[in-house]
N, C-alpha and C positions, 0 to 999 in steps of 0.2 A: 504494500500501499505504499504510496508517495502521496505527501500532503502537497498542496500550492502554498506559497508566501502565506497569504491570506489565510487560507485555513491554518498554518503553524502558529501565525500572529497569534488566534482567535484560542489556540488551543492553550499557550503559552498564558494568555489573560485570564484565561478558566481555571488556570488549576494554579494562578497566583507565581508564577515566577516572574524575574524580572530580565530584563536582557543584561548582560556583561556588563556592558558601557551605564544603565542606568546604576549599576551597583558603585559606582564609582564618580557618585556627587562629590566628592570632595578632592575629588585629582588622588593620583598616582600616590602613593607611599613612598617617601625618602629614606627609603632604605640608608642603614649605616652612619643615622643622625640621631638627637634625640627628641626632634620633631618624629620621626619616622618610628619612635616607640610609642609615642604617643597617637598617632594615627593608628596604630597595631591594637594599641589601648583602648582608645573610642569606637572601634569596629569590634571590639569584644574578640580579638585574636591574639592566640602566643605570638611573643615577639620570635623576629626572625634572629640568628646568630651573629649577623652585622649589627642588628638594631640594640641589642644584649650589649654586645662589646663597645659601646656609643653610648651605653647609658655608664658602664664601669668605667669608661674612661673620663666620662663629664664627673664622676663623681669622684673617682683618685685625682683628676685637678681641680677639682673648689678642695677637697682636703688635703691634699696631701702638694698642691702645686707642680703636680705632674703627674705623666699617664706609665703603670706600668712598673718594673721591677727597679731596685735601686741600681746605679753602677759602680763599680767596682770603686773609682772613687768616693762617689757620696757613702758605699759601704763607711769606708775606712776613716771619712770626716767624720761620721757619725760614732765611730769605736774610740775614735782617738778624742772628742768631746767629753765622753763620758768621763774621762779621767781615770778611768781604773785599765785601760788597755784592751776594752771591752771584753774582757776576762769574767764572767760569772764569780762568787763566793763558792 
């Protein structure tokens, strides 16, 4: 059985489906950004890995002033600033 375009449109309307372009009323998600994460949450979707990482990086940037792990130089500077050579008693 082959449906005409008009019959297909009527069937889509009758069963309450949306056309794919109608689902993007707010535009495409900006993956890999905090805004993208908010867009996922607004649509009640799970965050994609890129957006999840963007949220982590933004948190680290706000909290620590950097993202990712300490460099060797940063580690040594922290160790030396504790005054005990970095060793625990």
